[in-house]
GUFIDO-455378 format. One record per atom (N, C-alpha, C): residue in three letters; x, z, y negated. Coordinates in steps of 0.001 Angstrom, whole numbers, padded with zeros to 6 digits, always signed. Layout:
BEGIN
ALAXZY/...
***
This chain:
BEGIN
MET+048201-025170-010067/MET+046470-025680-010057/MET+045597-025377-011098/THR+046176-023960-011809/THR+045125-023602-012779/THR+045245-024579-013598/ASP+044401-024351-014871/ASP+044496-025238-016101/ASP+045122-024119-017064/PRO+046454-025239-017449/PRO+047496-024193-018427/PRO+046921-022752-019492/GLN+045547-023882-019629/GLN+044947-022354-020627/GLN+044252-021301-020270/HIS+044233-021344-018847/HIS+043731-020531-018095/HIS+044446-019506-017419/LEU+046071-019652-017853/LEU+046903-018627-016950/LEU+046946-017493-017838/ALA+047480-016547-017438/ALA+047676-014912-018066/ALA+049462-015530-018764/PRO+049257-014949-020087/PRO+050431-014654-020525/PRO+051818-015284-019963/ASP+051889-014052-018872/ASP+053138-014439-018684/ASP+053572-015455-017762/HIS+052307-015929-017095/HIS+052258-016887-016689/HIS+052584-018435-017020/HIS+051769-018063-017913/HIS+052269-019423-019008/HIS+053452-019794-019540/ALA+053851-018585-019873/ALA+055134-018500-020190/ALA+056205-018941-019364/GLN+056516-018394-018131/GLN+056951-019193-016607/GLN+056658-020562-016599/LEU+055532-020670-016456/LEU+055048-022865-016297/LEU+055877-023098-017631/THR+055922-022785-018700/THR+056694-023876-019881/THR+057873-023395-019723/ASP+058525-022554-018982/ASP+059902-022517-018703/ASP+060854-023222-017779/VAL+059585-023743-016548/VAL+059690-024413-015560/VAL+059818-025978-015961/LEU+058604-026549-016529/LEU+058633-027407-017451/LEU+059645-027725-018345/ALA+059744-027011-018808/ALA+061173-027553-019919/ALA+062318-027226-019219/SER+063016-027231-018135/SER+064025-027282-017342/SER+064167-028398-016732/CYS+063104-029364-016554/CYS+062708-030477-015534/CYS+061459-031540-016009/PRO+062388-032707-017119/PRO+061208-033558-017627/PRO+060587-034340-016696/GLU+061153-034397-015360/GLU+060041-035180-014472/GLU+058698-034621-014108/LEU+059056-033488-014089/LEU+057996-032388-013456/LEU+056841-032084-014370/GLN+057841-031730-015794/GLN+057037-032247-016845/GLN+056300-033719-016990/ALA+056552-034606-016626/ALA+055313-035824-017227/ALA+054521-036180-015762/VAL+054989-035375-014350/VAL+053880-035057-013501/VAL+052543-034617-013721/ALA+053028-033062-014525/ALA+052142-032314-014596/ALA+050951-032482-016106/GLY+051924-033675-016577/GLY+050841-034051-017914/GLY+050048-035236-017065/HIS+050762-036168-015994/HIS+049861-037152-015788/HIS+049138-036280-014575/VAL+048977-035376-014003/VAL+048240-034526-013174/VAL+047187-033783-013714/ARG+047132-033538-015037/ARG+046010-033008-016055/ARG+045464-033792-016223/ASP+045841-035187-016850/ASP+044948-035981-017446/ASP+044060-036572-016149/PHE+044989-036513-014706/PHE+043812-037024-013882/PHE+042463-036290-013574/ALA+043151-034816-014055/ALA+042120-033594-013502/ALA+041154-033676-014481/ASP+041302-034213-015557/ASP+040248-034820-016667/ASP+039213-035995-016359/LEU+040021-036808-015356/LEU+039202-037465-015826/LEU+038020-037318-014382/MET+038745-036466-013689/MET+037484-036304-012520/MET+036196-034831-013025/ASN+037073-034332-013869/ASN+036063-033130-014459/ASN+035177-033590-015121/LYS+035297-034564-016122/LYS+034251-035015-016994/LYS+033471-036214-016763/HIS+033938-036659-015286/HIS+033692-038318-014625/HIS+033670-039263-015811/ARG+034887-039348-016001/ARG+035547-040609-017050/ARG+037109-041303-016103/GLY+035980-042325-014933/GLY+036260-043056-014325/GLY+036303-044771-015021/ASP+035821-044807-015897/ASP+036229-045589-016807/ASP+037855-045816-017161/ARG+038348-044944-017733/ARG+039669-044260-018154/ARG+041136-044718-016882/LEU+040497-044419-015637/LEU+041548-044905-014734/LEU+042235-045751-014567/PRO+041895-047626-015038/PRO+043010-048216-015263/PRO+044499-048202-016394/ASP+043982-047187-017291/ASP+044766-046669-017995/ASP+046125-045779-017789/TRP+045070-044878-016609/TRP+046001-043883-016162/TRP+047101-044376-015428/ILE+046851-045349-014628/ILE+047341-045974-013378/ILE+048519-046311-014141/ARG+048354-047324-015700/ARG+049441-047886-016274/ARG+050293-046909-017144/ARG+049237-045451-017076/ARG+050471-044570-018205/ARG+051687-044037-016984/VAL+050986-044390-015063/VAL+052107-043495-014533/VAL+052601-044820-013890/GLN+052553-045691-013433/GLN+053259-046625-013426/GLN+054519-047033-014487/ALA+054784-046436-015446/ALA+055445-047242-016693/ALA+056159-045805-016287/ASP+056292-044551-016058/ASP+057057-043262-015713/ASP+058092-043644-014378/ASN+058844-043205-014220/ASN+059633-043433-012746/ASN+059663-042202-011692/LEU+058210-041633-011456/LEU+057758-040589-010266/LEU+057217-041911-009168/PRO+057868-041653-008355/PRO+057313-042701-007023/PRO+056673-042106-006467/ALA+056396-040713-006045/ALA+054942-040179-005643/ALA+053769-040144-006374/LEU+053655-040581-007521/LEU+052526-040731-008320/LEU+052538-042427-008108/HIS+053540-042890-007940/HIS+053114-044795-007933/HIS+052379-044862-006513/SER+052928-044413-005547/SER+052008-044190-004226/SER+050426-043949-004557/LEU+050589-042774-005233/LEU+048806-042828-005014/LEU+048351-043584-006247/ALA+048771-044215-007608/ALA+048252-044943-008577/ALA+048557-046403-007427/THR+048766-047105-006465/THR+048778-047740-005591/THR+047621-048175-004919/GLY+047185-046884-004012/GLY+046665-046639-003622/GLY+044709-046401-004066/LEU+045153-045658-005180/LEU+043937-046184-006261/LEU+043406-047467-006312/ARG+044328-048555-006529/ARG+044293-049571-007239/ARG+043697-050532-005942/ARG+043951-049673-005126/ARG+043779-050799-003695/ARG+041706-051097-003788/ASP+041626-050235-004035/ASP+040191-050104-004236/ASP+039562-049520-005520/LEU+040012-050514-006764/LEU+039773-049685-008105/LEU+038349-049289-008464/ASP+037655-050477-008060/ASP+035881-050296-008477/ASP+035219-049235-007469/ALA+035865-048807-006050/ALA+035557-047717-005291/ALA+035863-046321-006384/ALA+037073-046445-006796/ALA+037869-045190-007287/ALA+037115-044823-008453/ILE+037086-045536-009350/ILE+036212-045743-010865/ILE+034889-045186-010362/ALA+033677-045538-009582/ALA+032797-044947-009354/ALA+032576-043875-008498/GLY+033457-043361-008099/GLY+033922-042025-007553/GLY+033905-041208-008429/LEU+034864-041254-009677/LEU+034949-040796-010997/LEU+034231-040915-011828/THR+033536-041619-011653/THR+032316-042036-012884/THR+030887-041125-011926/MET+030568-041747-011151/MET+028853-041031-010682/MET+029072-039277-010409/THR+027961-038935-010749/THR+027469-037164-011359/THR+027225-036465-009073/TRP+026976-037978-008605/TRP+026932-037144-007213/TRP+028019-037311-006225/SER+027681-036262-005286/SER+028682-035879-004685/SER+028051-036522-002886/SER+029467-036515-001902/SER+028772-036516-000874/SER+029694-035007-000224/GLY+029945-033792-000730/GLY+030305-032659-000565/GLY+029413-031794+000726/PRO+028181-032132+000622/PRO+027388-031356+001602/PRO+027981-032096+003073/VAL+027754-033457+003119/VAL+027836-034166+004367/VAL+029668-034047+004983/GLU+030239-033985+004122/GLU+031675-033429+004754/GLU+031484-032105+005291/GLY+030941-031458+004496/GLY+030764-030082+004589/GLY+030147-029733+005603/ALA+029357-030861+006551/ALA+028792-030710+007634/ALA+029243-031383+008829/VAL+030821-032203+008325/VAL+031140-032794+009267/VAL+032404-031761+009813/ASN+033090-030908+008766/ASN+033957-030006+008991/ASN+033540-029510+009641/ARG+031996-028494+009498/ARG+031257-027392+010517/ARG+032140-027811+011781/ILE+031420-028953+011989/ILE+031391-029819+013404/ILE+032377-030030+014087/LYS+033375-030104+013634/LYS+034841-030763+013902/LYS+035503-028610+013883/THR+034639-027976+013088/THR+035790-026758+013414/THR+035050-026080+015537/ILE+033874-026262+015770/ILE+033387-025508+016897/ILE+033440-026824+017596/LYS+034180-028141+017634/LYS+034586-028858+018556/LYS+035948-028230+018788/ARG+037228-028151+017678/ARG+037695-027520+018093/ARG+038049-026068+018997/SER+037337-025242+018365/SER+037282-024145+018951/SER+036919-024544+020611/MET+036174-025096+021109/MET+036108-025725+022593/MET+036929-026416+023238/TYR+037479-027007+022660/TYR+038603-028338+022960/TYR+039236-027396+024486/GLY+038681-028905+025170/GLY+038895-028567+026817/GLY+038119-027614+027529/ARG+037404-026988+027042/ARG+036421-026178+027905/ARG+034958-026565+028017/ALA+034400-027333+027246/ALA+032719-027430+027703/ALA+032908-029332+027398/GLY+031390-030006+027815/GLY+031271-031064+027243/GLY+030183-031026+026577/PHE+029688-032306+026567/PHE+029257-032996+025558/PHE+027852-032005+025044/ASP+027151-031584+026144/ASP+026161-030800+026290/ASP+026528-029716+025524/LEU+027543-028337+025932/LEU+027615-027467+025292/LEU+028003-027674+023466/LEU+028793-028849+023641/LEU+028863-028904+021628/LEU+027588-029247+021242/ARG+026992-029978+021753/ARG+025136-029703+021185/ARG+025094-028957+020977/ARG+024574-028215+021851/ARG+023704-027229+021717/ARG+024312-025688+020427/ARG+025552-025820+020836/ARG+026264-024814+019557/ARG+026480-025559+018559/ILE+026177-026862+018194/ILE+025702-027519+016987/ILE+024169-027448+016100/LEU+023531-027517+017085/LEU+022008-027327+016844/LEU+021505-026013+016856/LEU+022367-025051+017353/LEU+022100-023632+017374/LEU+022497-023005+016230/SER+023656-023362+015343/SER+024265-022787+014241/SER+023740-023176+013182/ALA+022898-024308+013218/ALA+022472-024908+011443/ALA+021698-023425+011204/
***
């Protein structure tokens, strides 16, 4: 998951050996790096080209991702282009779900509500 430029020399050599032994894995790694570049640099306008390149390779798992992105291409492009994020909202939802799971089957809505409000 680390950018190959930030790997330790021995890990970089190991990655190079693994990618050299499997052309399909090398193609997947290239597409994943390109997608990471789209995300990190907010280049959503390049998503259709990325999807076309993925579809040109025989990589069924990435074809599934590309098909899903194509279904709502405008939203995917907006998500990769805009600088704002729903991360704080997702974090709050995740926190609430964790509290709920920890209480599963032991209490009703009133106690769940109190724990959520008191933990904030």
